[in-house]
TILO-474197 format. One record per atom (N, C-alpha, C, CB): x, y, z. Coordinates in pm, whole numbers, plus 50000, padded with zeros to 5 digits. Last residue first. Glycine has a CB too. Layout:
// TILO-474197
XYZ/...
// end
This chain:
// TILO-474197
468264968449004/467524955948986/467064950049120/468384945848910/469664989949103/468394992549037/467564979749021/468644998948901/471944976949210/471094985249295/469704987049234/471744998949319/473044964848985/472514956449092/471604964349186/473654950149172/473914987248847/472864979048789/472234969948893/473424970648675/475954995249018/474775003849001/473614996048943/475105015848911/477694972948979/477184976349113/475924984849104/478244983749194/478254973348706/477614961648765/476984964948901/478624950348781/479494998648685/478264995748609/477514984048670/478594992748460/481714994248851/480755004748885/479425002448813/481315018548849/483074974048712/482544971348846/481484981548884/483674971548949/483804988348486/482914976848473/482274973548607/483684964648420/485535007148600/484315011548534/483315000248520/484645017148397/487564989948689/486814997748786/485505002848727/487645009448836/488494980148446/487924970948545/487084978448648/489044963148615/489415004448331/488364996548268/487694987148367/488924988648151/491465012948505/490285021448485/489125013548426/490635033248393/493244991248475/492694994548607/491415002748592/493725002248691/493834993748202/493204981548254/492554984048389/494234970248266/495085018848192/493815016848122/493085004548172/494055015547973/497385013348344/496455023748389/495085022048324/497025037848358/498514993548178/498144990448317/497125000548369/499404990448407/498925009047950/498074997247942/497594993348082/498834985447875/500725027748048/499395032348008/498425020647992/499475040247879/502905010548094/502315017948206/500915022948171/503205029748244/503485001447835/503074992047938/502374999048054/504284984247990/504255025647713/503115018047662/502585008647769/503505010147535/506495032247874/505365041547862/504105034147816/505705053047764/508135010747827/507605012547962/506395021947959/508705018148056/508675014947557/507985002647597/507435003747738/508934990647588/509975040847550/508705038347483/507975026147534/508925036847339/511225050647878/511375046347739/510025042147682/512385034747729/510515078848079/510205064848050/510515061547905/508735061948080/513325100248143/511965098248094/511745083548062/511685107147969/515805107748223/515185096848297/513755094048251/515195099948445/516665129948095/517165117148045/516565105248118/518665116748055/513755147248192/515045147748124/515445134148070/516115152848218/511325149748320/512225138948364/513595139348297/511585125748336/509955171248207/510015169848352/511115160248397/508675165048405/510265167347937/510605180447993/510765179748144/509545190847955/509315141647887/510765144147880/511175157547939/511225143547737/507035123948065/507225137348011/508715140548007/506445147848096/506535101148201/506675099748056/506915113147988/505435093247998/506075108248460/507325101048432/507545098648283/507335087848506/503535120648429/504705128448472/506005121348435/504665130848624/501895098948347/502045110748261/503305118648299/500815119748272/502005081648563/502505077248432/502765089148342/501495067748364/500855098448761/502185092748778/502785088648643/502135080648872/498245103948659/499245114748675/500665109348688/498905123148796/497275076348663/497415083848539/498365095848553/496055088648491/497295068848942/498115061848842/498335070348718/497455048648804/495485084349082/496895085249117/497785079449008/497165077949248/493115078648966/493415092848985/494835095049038/492395099049080/492925051048979/493255057348850/493655071948866/492075056348754/492065045649246/493425042949202/493825050349075/493605028249182/489545047249342/490355059449349/491705058049279/490565063349493/488615021449316/487965031849236/488765044849238/486555034349287/490195008649508/490395005549367/489775016149278/489804991749334/489115019049743/490505021649708/490755019349560/491435012749791/486565007549727/486695022149722/488125025949685/486315028549858/487304980949763/486714984949635/486785000049618/485244980049625/488164982350026/489134979149923/488614982649784/489514964449929/485794987750161/486894997450170/487924994950060/487564996850308/484354964450110/483914976950050/485024987350053/482674982350123/485804946750273/485834944950127/485394957650057/484934933150084/485194957850528/486574956450482/486634955250331/487224944250546/482424955450537/483024968850542/484464968450493/482954974450685/482134927950533/481574935850423/482184949750419/480044936750436/483404922050778/483974917050651/483454925050534/483644902150632/481764934450976/483134938950953/483704934350820/484004934151065/479224926051042/479364936350940/480784939850902/478694948450984/479344906851240/478754903151111/478994913551002/477284901051127/480284916551482/481224909651396/480674907451256/481604896551456/478124944751502/479064935451564/479984929151461/478324924651639/476284963351419/476274950351351/477224940251414/476624952151206/476524985651593/475224981651538/475204967351486/474834991051427/479234986851676/478164987951775/476854982151721/477965002551817/480694984251440/480954975051550/479804974951651/482254978651620/479665005851289/479504992051241/479674982151355/480504988951130/480535027251449/479105025351423/478825010951380/478595035251315/483315023651432/482645022451561/481155019951543/482875034951644/483725028151158/484105015351217/483385013151349/485615014651238/482875054851122/482115043851059/482455030251118/482375043650910/484865066451313/483415068651323/482635057551253/483035082251264/487465060151233/486925054051354/485405055451362/487565060251477/488105075251008/487965060750995/487245054551114/489325054350980/488145101051106/487355098250987/487105083250972/488055103650861/489965098151314/488575101151346/487665097851229/488415115951386/492355094151172/491795083251251/490315085651284/492595081451379/492745119751065/492545108250977/491875096751052/493885103650916/493085134051307/492025137751213/491695125951122/492445150051130/495315121251414/494045120451486/492875124151396/494065129451608/497265128651225/496885114551240/495555113151312/497965107051315/497435156251263/497055150851133/496575136451145/498235151651035/498335156851525/497025162451495/496525157151361/497085177851492/500825145151501/499845138751587/498435143751558/500185141051734/502185163151323/501835149551280/500775142951368/503075140951279/500975196551290/501665186751373/501225172551337/501415189551522/501015207950951/500425207551084/501115196351161/498865205251077/501625225650669/502315218350775/501535219350904/503745223650794/500735224750338/500265228250472/500965219450574/498725226650484/500645221350067/501805227950125/501475233050266/502275239650036/498645205849966/498255218850021/499445227350065/497335216850136/499895182649866/498845189349789/498595203649836/497555181349799/501915177150067/502205178049925/501175185749846/502335164549868/500675176450316/501755186050292/501995188050143/503045181350360/498805155550267/498355168850307/499425179350280/497975169050456/500535134350190/499465138950101/499005153050138/498265129350106/502225131150412/502775134550281/501715140250190/503405122250217/500425123850617/501215136050629/501735140650494/502395133850726/499455099450515/498555110550539/499275123750550/497765108150665/501835084350508/501125087350384/500185099150402/500345075150336/502495082250781/503385089250689/502645093350562/504595080450653/500285066950872/500615079950931/501455088250836/501345078051064/500535043650728/499405052350701/499615066250757/498135046450758/502715031650847/502895037450713/501725046550675/503035026350609/501455024751092/502705032451088/502875039250953/503905023351117/499275009251024/499025022351085/500285031051082/498545020651229/500474986150929/499764994850835/499505008650893/498444988450793/501434974551162/502364978951058/501704988950965/502874967050979/499054967651288/499934977751347/500934983251246/500664971851467/498064948051108/497314960251135/498174971251193/496184957351229/500104928351119/499764934850993/499034948051016/498894925650907/500014920751386/501254926451332/500974933951203/502294915451307/497384910451391/497744921851476/499004928651424/497944917251623/497624889151209/496684899951182/497034912351263/495254895551212/499434872751342/499824878651213/498914890451177/499764867951102/497774865851556/499014873151582/499504879851453/500094863751638/495804850951427/495444863751489/496674872151518/494674861351618/497374828651347/496634836551248/496304850351304/495334829151206/498144819051594/499174824351504/498534832851395/499984812751440/495624810451686/496344820951758/497414827251669/496974815351886/495004789951504/494154801951509/494874813451579/492824798851583/496994771151557/496864776751422/496054789651425/496204766551328/497044759351808/497754771951792/497624778151654/499184769851821/496934725551699/496784735351805/497604747851779/497174729451936/495454713251422/496754717351473/496534728151578/497684722451357/493274707151265/493674697751368/495034700751428/493664683951313/492104722051070/493464717451046/493924707051148/494414729151047/489584726351181/489684720451048/491074715051020/489304730650943/490134737751440/489364725351424/489554718651289/487894728251445/491824760651360/492334749951445/491504737151433/492364754451591/490024775951184/491354771151145/491824759251229/492364782551156/487604786051279/487594773451205/488974767551180/486904775451075/488054810451407/487364799851480/487514786151413/485904803251495/489314825151202/490014822551328/489384810651402/489984835151419/487264826851017/488494819950981/489264816151107/489374828750889/485474842551160/485104828851125/486344820651089/484114828751008/486914866551173/486604859351297/486224844851268/485464866351372/486964874950912/488224870950973/487964862851100/489094883251004/484504864050687/484774870950813/486094865750871/483614868850913/484244846750487/484824859750451/485164867650576/483864867750362/483314816950396/484134822650501/484794835450450/485204812450550/481774801450229/481304815050259/482094821450373/479834814850295/482494775350196/482784784750087/482364799150116/482104780249962/483384749450321/483074762050390/483374773650294/483904763450524/484264726350201/482894730750174/482474743250247/481964719950209/486894720350228/485964713650322/484524718250305/486414716250465/488134736250041/488264721750028/487274714250117/489674717450061/487654761850141/487024757750015/487044742550003/487734764249895/489244760450387/487794762950385/487134757850258/487524777750401/491944752250337/491264749150464/489744749950452/491744758650573/492764759750086/493104746350133/492314742350257/494584745450162/491804786250071/491344776149975/491574762050028/492074777949841/493164798250286/491694798550281/491164787750187/491184812450237/495814793850205/495334788050331/493814787550332/495854796050452/495784809449970/496054795049963/495544788050089/497554792449945/495314835350068/494324829149979/494524814049974/494414835049838/497654838650223/496324840050285/495274833050200/495954854950303/499654835150028/499544825650139/498174826450206/500634828250243/499374857349865/499084844149809/498874834049921/500214839549715/500194876750054/498854877149995/498444863549939/498784887649886/502844867650102/501874868250212/500444868650158/502134880550300/504084868949847/504034856349922/502924856750027/505384853449989/503784896249789/503154886249703/503014873049778/503954884249572/505404907049989/503974909949990/503204899949905/503704924149940/507884897749900/507374893150029/505864895650038/508104900250145/507964912849668/507954898149657/507484891949787/509364892849619/508204938249762/506904934449707/506824919449682/506624942049579/510934937749832/509914939349936/508544934849886/509864953949982/512134935449579/512334925049680/511244925649786/513734926449745/511194959749466/510854946949404/511024935349502/511724944549280/512274979749629/510824977949625/510434964549564/510174989249545/515094975449585/514504975149719/513004972349714/514754988449791/515324979549309/515684966649367/515024965049504/517224965149380/514575006549299/513754996449230/514054982549284/514014996949077/516675018049440/515315019349494/514385009149428/514775033749472/518785012649267/518735005849396/517365007149463/519815011349487/518035028949043/518265014549029/518125007349163/519655011948969/517875054649152/516695048749089/516835033649081/516475054548947/520545057949234/519465057849334/518205051549278/519165072149383/521875058148986/522165047749084/521045046649187/523505050549153/520765081448882/520595068848811/520845057148905/521535068048690/521665100349067/520235097549058/519975084248986/519515108948986/524425099349015/523905096649149/522425093149146/524125108649238/524555106648746/524995093348787/524455089548924/526515092648787/523515133148765/522885123248677/523265109148722/523305125548531/523345142749112/523915143548979/523225133048894/525465141548981/522975143549395/522005149149301/522685152649168/521315161549362/523725113949565/524255125649495/523245130649394/525605122349426/521545105549842/522255102349718/522755115249654/521335094449620/520485101150113/521315112550071/522195108349953/522185117650189/517095091650149/518485087850122/519255099750067/518545075950023/514575101350156/515285101150284/516755097350265/514605091250381/513315098449919/514155110449933/514795111450072/513325122849905/511635077649944/512915074849878/513865086749891/512695071549729/509375089550051/510325083650145/511625079250077/509685071750215/507945099449820/508495108349923/509605101750003/507395112950016/507095079049664/507785090049597/508405099949695/506835097349505/505705063449851/507005058949800/507805070349738/506815047849697/503295078149899/504235075150006/505635072149950/503735063250088/501985078349652/502395091049713/503485088549818/501175098149778/501595051049627/502335058149522/502815071649574/501455060049395/500015044949844/501375039749841/502225046549735/501355024849816/497515054949788/498355062749880/499795057649884/497755062350021/496445035149611/496835048449562/497765055949658/495615056749538/497635001649602/496935012049676/497385025949632/497155010249826/497254971549491/497824984049438/497054995649501/497754984549280/495654955449680/497064953149648/497734965849600/497204942249543/493064962549706/493794960049829/495294958749803/493284947549897/492264964549441/492264976549523/493054974949651/490854980549557/492554937249373/493334947549303/493424960249385/492724950549165/490634926349543/492034922549559/492934932749492/492284908449501/488374938449429/488704941349568/490164937749598/487774933749663/488474926049188/488754940349190/489024944949333/487594948349129/487804900249278/489064902649207/489444917349209/488974897649062/485254903249383/486354899949475/487694902949409/486284885049516/483984909249139/483904918549252/485034916049350/482544917249322/484484886348990/485084899048948/485064909149061/484344904648825/482914867849124/484354866049121/485054879049084/484734854949023/480394878649070/480834876949209/482344875549217/480154864749274/480294877748784/480264890648857/480754889449002/478844896248856/482184860448564/481464858148688/481454871048771/482104846448769/483824869148356/482424865548327/481584864448453/482374852548250/486344873048464/485634884648409/484154881548391/486254888848275/486974847348547/487134858448642/486354870648596/488614862048660/486804831248325/485714830948421/485774842548520/485724817748497/489144831848185/488104841148143/486954841748243/487574837348007/492084829948398/490984823848323/489924834348292/490364812148403/495654829448453/494374836448444/493344828648361/494574850348384/497434808848670/497144810748528/495774817448516/497174797048450/497654803248935/498404814848888/498214817448739/499874812848916/496284779448968/495644791849010/496364804248963/495534792149158/498054759548901/497014763148802/496344776448837/495944752148793/499504759149143/500174762749018/499164766848912/501014751048967/497484750549321/498134763449341/498794768149210/499184762549454/496944725149218/495894735449215/496464749349233/494864732749321/499394713149279/498954714249140/497894724849124/498434700849091/499374714149556/500374721949484/500024723349336/501754715449499/496954718349781/497174710849657/498124718849569/495814707949583/498304724950114/497534728149994/497864718749878/497774742449952/498594720950414/498894711250308/498074713750182/498634697050359/498394734950651/497174733550570/497344724050453/496734747050519/500964736050759/499974727550827/498694725750745/499634733550963/502244753350575/502794739950601/501714730950662/504014740850696/500714776650594/500764769250467/501234754950491/501704776350366/501224784550859/499854781150819/499844773150689/499014793850803/504004790150847/503504779350934/502114774850889/503454784051081/503864811750677/504644800150635/504204788050718/506164802750652/502464829250835/501764823050723/502564811750660/501444833350618/504424835951026/503124830551069/502434823250953/502214841751122/506424846750867/506684834250937/505374827750983/507604836651057/505124870650778/505574860450683/505794846950749/506844864950617/504694884551018/503544880450936/503954869150841/502984892450856/507394888451091/506474881251179/505284876051100/505984890251295/508344904150880/508904890750901/507994882250990/510294891650963/506894927350929/506684920150803/507184905750817/507414927250685/508074934651172/506664930651170/506304923251041/505754942851187/510654941051077/510464930551177/509024925551177/510834935651317/510114962450907/510664950150850/510484938450947/512154951950816/509204981151101/508314976750994/508804963450935/508224987350883/511524984851253/510324979351315/509374973751209/509614990051400/513224996051059/513584983351122/512364976751187/514674985551227/511935020350999/512065010150895/512364996550955/513155014050796/512265033051247/510915030451197/510965019451091/510295043251138/515025034851247/514375026951350/512955023351307/514355034551484/515475052451034/515975038751025/515305029651129/517495038651043/514535076951120/513755069751021/514195055151010/513865076450884/514515085551468/515195083451342/514415074351249/516565077651366/513105092051693/514305083951712/515065081251582/513945070951776/510825105051609/511815112951683/513135105451701/511265116851819/509435084051498/509925094751410/510995103051480/508765103751366/508785069451729/509735063851633/510285074551540/509075052851551/506935086651852/508145082651922/509205077751824/507835071752026/504915088051659/505635100151696/506945096751766/504775108951787/504035061451658/504625067251538/505455079551572/503535070851437/502985058751914/504085050051870/504815056351753/503555036151831/500905077151908/502015079352000/503235070851962/501585076252144/499065066251735/499815077951689/501015080651780/498905090351684/497585047851860/498845043051804/499685054451747/498575032751696/495145055651954/496315060252028/497635055151972/496195056252171/493085044151819/493285058651800/494585063451863/492115066351860/492805018051896/493655020751779/493885035651756/493035014751655/490915019152098/492335017652134/493235021352017/492625003252179/488485019851957/488925031652031/490415031052063/488115033052161/488404993751856/488425005051763/488935017551833/487035007651704/488194980052098/489374978252013/489534989351912/489314965051943/485654987552176/486804992152255/488094990752175/486904984352388/484184974351976/484054988851991/485224994652071/482724992252060/484914947252018/485294954151896/485244969251911/484404949951782/486264938252343/485144940752251/485564949352132/483994947652326/488984916352386/488554930352396/487394932652299/489744940252364/490154891352383/488744892452419/488234906552435/488494885052542/492714888352291/492554892352432/491094893852476/493274905452456/492584878452027/493684874752115/493394877152262/494924882252075/490224888851914/490514874551906/491564870252007/490964870951766/490424916451968/489274908752015/489574893752019/488054911351926/492724923151833/492674924951978/491524917052039/492524939852013/491834917551570/492954910051628/492964911251780/494294915151570/489814936651541/489474922351535/490574914051600/489244917951388/491354959951554/490324957451657/489914942751659/489094966251631/492894957151322/493544957251453/492554954251564/494224970851477/490814958451127/491684946951138/492374946051273/492724947251030/489714983951169/488884971951191/489764959751209/487924969851073/491945000151110/491255001251238/490484988451268/490295013251239/492544992750846/493534990850952/492884990851090/494605001750945/490225000250710/490614986150712/491614983450824/491224982250576/490365027950755/489215020450804/489555005550814/487995022650714/492585034450609/492665035350754/491515027850820/492665049850799/491515031650353/492615022950396/492715022750548/493955027750335/489625052150359/489195038350336/490255028450381/488865036150189/491325073950397/490325070950500/489825056550485/489145080850491/492735072950157/493465070750282/492495067350395/494285083250319/490625078849979/491335066049969/492075062950099/492315066149851/490015104650061/488985094250071/489635080450068/487955095549956/492395117249995/492025116450136/490935105850157/491545130150186/492205115649717/493265108349787/492955106949935/494605115249768/490075132649669/489975118549632/491015110149705/490125116849480/491205156749759/490005151349825/489865136449795/488745158949779/493315159549573/493595158349715/492405152149789/493935172049775/491955162849336/492785150949353/493115148649500/494065152249270/490815187849393/489935176249370/490715163249387/489315176949228/493105203649410/492275201849530/491345189849514/491455214549558/493955202149143/494805197149250/494005194549377/495935207049279/491855215249015/492115201148985/492955194949096/492835199748849/492095241349128/490865233349145/491085218549120/489785238549051/494845248449048/494475246549188/493165238749205/494365260049257/496105228648773/495505240748829/495065237948972/494305245748742/499065207548795/497665210348765/497245223948822/496755199348821/501795208148886/501455206648744/500035211348712/501605192048703/502095210449157/502925219149073/502595218148925/504375215949094/500345190949254/500125205049288/500875214349194/500555207649432/501585168049150/500215171549108/499935186249136/499175162749180/504005169449290/504015170049145/502635173749091/504475156649086/503135165949552/503725178749513/503745180349362/505155179949569/502265139249527/501315149749567/501845163449528/501055149149719/504635125649461/503535126149365/502525137049399/502835112649359/507485146149556/506645134349567/505445136149476/506205131849715/510325158449384/508935160449424/508295147049452/508135168249316/512715154749265/512725160449399/511345163749450/513565172849401/512885142449020/512325155949023/512435162649160/510875155548981/514185117649080/514615126048967/514145140448982/514095120448835/512935106649309/514375108249303/514785118449198/515045094849274/510155106449247/510665113449365/512145116349358/510385105449488/510095091049009/509585104749011/510165112549128/508055104849019/511075066549104/511855074149005/511395088649000/511715067748866/509045058049272/510355061249330/511195069449232/511095048449370/507035054649074/506855063949185/508185067949246/505945057749291/508005034548911/507805047948854/507685058348964/506555048148764/507965013849100/509225017949037/509135031748977/509615007948931/505255012149148/506125016849257/507495020749204/506255006249366/504435002248897/503985015448942/504835020749056/502535014748986/505754976748880/505924987148778/505595000948834/505044984148656/504834964049113/506274965449090/506534976648989/506884952149039/502044964249069/502624971949180/504114974149160/502374964649313/501784946748856/501414960748838/502054969348946/499874962348842/502554923848996/503374928448884/503064943048851/503144919648760/500414922349176/501764924549227/502704929349117/502304911849290/498264917349007/498274929549088/499684932749137/497324928249207/499014892148911/498904903448818/498954916648894/497594902548737/498874877349154/500144878449079/500114890448985/500414865648999/496164880549217/497184885249312/498514887049240/497334875249430/495054868148995/494774882349017/495804888149114/493334884449071/495884842049030/496364849348912/496134864348927/495664844248786/494444834049249/495884836249266/496464843949148/496614822949281/491834827749204/492164841949205/493634844649240/491284849149303/491634799649226/491464806149095/491944820649093/490014805849055/491694782749440/492954789149404/492834798149281/494004778449379/488424788749559/489624780649563/490854788649526/489484768849471/486264805949578/486694801749444/487984793649444/486864813749357/485624810349851/484574809049750/485064802349623/484024822649717/488074811049991/487004802250039/485934800049933/486364808150165/489614829749840/490054816049858/488934806649900/491144815449960/488054853649854/488404847649726/488804833049740/489524855349661/487904858050131/486684856250053/486984849249921/486004869750028/490654860850189/489864850250253/488594847350174/489514854250397/491234883450030/491904870650004/491154858950067/493344871150056/489594903150147/489404899450007/490054886049974/489974910349915/490594903050413/489184900650386/488954896050242/488374913250414/493344908650378/492914896150442/491464892850407/493074897250594/493484933950271/493834922650187/493314909550246/495344921950170/492864948550500/491944948650387/492214937350290/492024961850314/495124945850667/493934937850693/492884938050582/493294942450819/497894946450422/497164951550538/495874943550557/496854966650521/499764942550226/499414930950309/498624935250432/500684923450352/500454965250101/500004954350015/499674941750095/501074951149912/501514982250285/500184985350233/499604974450146/500234998050155/504064971350308/503114969650418/501684972150370/503454979150534/505504980650093/504954967050085/503934964350195/506074956850094/506405005450188/505385005150083/504704991450080/506005008349945/508274996850370/507195005450417/506055005750316/507705019750443/509904983450192/509164975550291/508044983850353/510104970350400/511045004050043/510224994049976/509374985950073/511094984849898/512605018050234/511365023950181/510455013750113/511705034750082/514664996250273/513805002050377/512525007850322/514545012650452/517834999150125/516764990350170/515974996950282/517334976850217/519985015050071/518715018950009/517545010350055/518835018149858/521945001750217/521675015850247/520325020250191/522785024650190/521954976650097/521524977750237/521174992150273/522604972450331/522974983949848/521644977849857/521104979149998/521694963049814/525474992649931/524535002349876/523114996849878/524935006049732/526634968950008/526404979150110/525424989750061/527734985750151/526784957149758/525934951049861/525644960949973/526594938449917/528644972749621/527234973349579/526294967249684/527054965949445/530954990249837/530524978449764/529034979049734/530874965849841/530625025849851/531365013649879/530845002349790/531255009850028/529845053449941/530395049549810/531275037249829/531215061349745/526845053750138/528295052850128/528725048349988/528855043050233/524435075750201/524685064350112/526185063950087/523885065549976/522685086250500/523785086950403/523915074250321/525095089750475/519625099150562/520335086350566/521425086350460/519355074550543/518295122850524/518915120750655/519735107950663/517855120550762/516705134450325/518125132150301/518905130050431/518715143950224/514265143050562/514695144650423/516215143450412/514225158350367/513115142750805/513965131150771/514495131950628/513185118050790/511695166150823/512525162550938/513445150550909/511645159351057/510085168150602/511335175850601/512265171750715/511035190750611/507905154950481/508735148150580/510105154850590/508895133150545/508185171450162/507405165050267/508345157250358/506315155650207/510385199750102/509935185950081/509025181250193/511145176550070/509545232950010/510035224050114/509515209850091/509595229150253/509275234749652/509215240749786/509775230449885/507745245049824/509835242749308/509955233449421/509915241149553/511265225249411/507415263449136/508765259649175/508735249649290/509585271949213/504825254748900/505305261049023/506695255749056/504335258549140/504435241448661/503785254448681/504405262048798/502285252548705/507225225748501/506245226548609/505665240548617/506875222448744/509275225648318/508105217548287/507015217948393/508505203648266/511825229548554/511465229848413/510275220448387/512675225948324/512735228048810/511445234548789/511035235148643/511475248348846/515225215548808/514165209648888/512795215948864/514505210849032/516625210548482/516425219348596/515205214848675/516255234048550/517785177448414/516865188348380/516775197448502/515455183048338/519905161948497/519335159548366/518365170348322/518645146248364/522615180448645/521295174648656/520715172548517/520365183548741/525995172748536/524905181848569/523585174248581/524775192948462/528785165148548/527675156148580/526475164248625/528085145948689/530795182948518/530655172748414/529535162848443/531955165348398/530675199348743/530375205048612/530145194448505/531485214048570/528935182949018/530155186348947/529815191248807/531115174348941/526355197649219/526845188049124/528145192649061/525805185449018/525925201749559/526365208849439/526945198949340/527395219749474/522995188849711/524435187949690/524815194749560/524885173349689/520455212749801/520925200649737/522435200849720/520255198849602/519725225450126/520265228249993/520785215449930/521375238749999/516695215350281/518155215650278/518655217850136/518725202650335/513895237550267/514495224850233/516005225950239/514045220150095/512875256750552/513355255850415/513975242150391/514375266950385/509935253650750/511375252250733/511745251050587/511895240250809/507555277750809/507825265750730/509315264650709/507075266150595/506055288951100/507205290451011/507475277250940/508445295151089/502735298851133/503725288251156/504845289651055/503075274151147/
// end
């Protein structure tokens, strides 16, 4: 198969040279970018700053989708129903971590011309790179598992389609993605933003009708020591962390920011980094609202009425309308779930393609790549649906998010290390305070995951 060459970068002016040669500090030279069919396909006009914000708007919302996928629903519902508003602080902390890490991810892609997968391949030895690729594929499979189950549950709730058939139907969403990719990246971004808006409006309605305790909500955003001391609460908290800061999103963001045709000069890249950060921060604010809204609705509706064991999405659907006394509350909940699941499959397609192309420099047809990923997720989902029915889906969703959290450090540490390397980043290297903060975040994630692993293994033996 012939691999297309990357488009030649814009020729910089003599007085605005690149901050560092693109291959300085790397073991291997730059090769064809991932998603070559849309690479630098969206022009950035030299006009008013508001127009520039609009030109750069889009990638952040594709990334934010991963922060509100059906895996989040299971962990947020479980956290809200069991512990009230207490875990809102974990959602806020996770979102702040996401803002920092996604900012570093977009900066890596813009400055070096490499996405995170390509950067790992070009920095590490081949055995290490392959090991990171396998771990990332496991994370993507876990994420895809949540998307498959979430979409199947939504189809079941809205149209009565059996879970096993719903799982099978989700295998064909690859056709939607292929159609949109052929029509242009902007159309894909527009659809994603529309679906995000649908989810947001649905949960705005749910919050209004559930009438939460505003004082309790405010106190919930303040962290407490009980989260660490209580193993059950910590398990859900780390599930929320895994559902919020997703490893594949770091790979995705570092690639799709390169769809913008910014000037490859120091000033052009500095401007692109700034506007990409604005885009992702605004988009992640919407993700924070939706995640917090799911937990708030669960706390206000279930925890307040003594239904503290509502972790199944189906149970939440059945109880919302009777407990709230508002017709249509359950249907709107399911509609938001369907929009969330479909949105996640769109971005999951891109992430899977970027990871395989980046780590292996292997180009295969997107539909084939997506079917392979879907098969990995559909097999366990189908087995669970057939053997356990609705009772097993919530546990599988939460487990998938814990798996994501355990894989997260293997993406975070390379990202922080690359963006803190002056040889690789030139004048865009992380300043000292960001470097310290980023390593603290990476260390906190690794520590929490290690603690969870010890508790889980200890529970098995006991």
